[in-house]
C-alpha positions in Angstrom: 29.6 3.8 99.7 26.3 3.3 97.9 26.1 3.3 94.1 23.9 6.4 93.7 24.4 6.9 89.9 24.8 10.2 88.1 22.9 12.7 86.0 23.7 14.1 82.6 22.1 16.1 79.8 21.9 19.3 81.8 20.6 17.3 84.8 17.6 15.9 82.9 18.8 12.3 82.7 19.6 10.2 85.7 21.3 6.8 85.2 23.5 4.1 86.8 21.6 3.9 90.1 22.6 0.8 92.1 25.4 0.1 89.6 27.9 3.0 89.8 28.8 5.5 92.5 30.2 8.9 91.4 31.6 11.5 93.9 33.0 14.9 93.2 36.6 15.7 94.1 37.5 19.0 95.8 39.9 19.7 92.9 39.2 21.3 89.6 40.9 20.0 86.4 40.3 23.4 84.8 38.0 26.4 85.2 35.1 24.4 83.5 36.0 20.8 84.4 36.1 19.0 87.8 37.6 15.7 88.9 35.4 12.9 90.1 35.9 9.4 91.4 33.7 6.5 90.6 33.3 2.8 91.4 31.3 0.0 89.9 29.5 -2.2 92.4 31.1 -5.5 91.2 34.7 -4.2 90.9 37.2 -3.3 93.6 38.8 -0.4 91.7 38.1 3.3 92.5 38.7 5.2 89.2 39.0 8.9 88.6 38.2 11.1 85.6 37.1 14.7 84.9 34.2 16.2 83.2 32.3 19.5 82.5 31.1 20.4 86.0 28.1 22.2 84.5 26.6 19.2 82.7 27.4 16.2 85.0 26.0 15.4 88.4 27.7 13.3 91.0 27.3 12.8 94.7 29.1 14.9 97.4 30.7 13.2 100.3 30.4 15.2 103.5 33.0 14.8 106.2 32.5 16.1 109.8 35.6 17.4 111.5 35.6 16.2 115.1 37.6 18.5 117.4 37.8 16.1 120.2 38.5 12.5 119.1 37.2 11.1 122.4 33.6 12.1 121.7 
C-alpha cells in the first residue's frame, strides 16, 4: 500500500501524501457517513474511523475476481 494521503474541505485541500494512506470501506456507518481505514507510514497499525462521505476523499482499493485460480 502506498501512502496516498487524503482530501478535505469539499475536495479543495489535499494533504498527508507519502505519510498516511486512507482507503474507503465498502460499509456505511450511516446514510451520510462511511467507514475508512488508514495507516501511517512509520507504524504497523491499520486503524479505522468514519467520516462524512461528502467532504472527505480517500483512495479506493480495486480487487479483481479471478474465476480460474490457475491463470
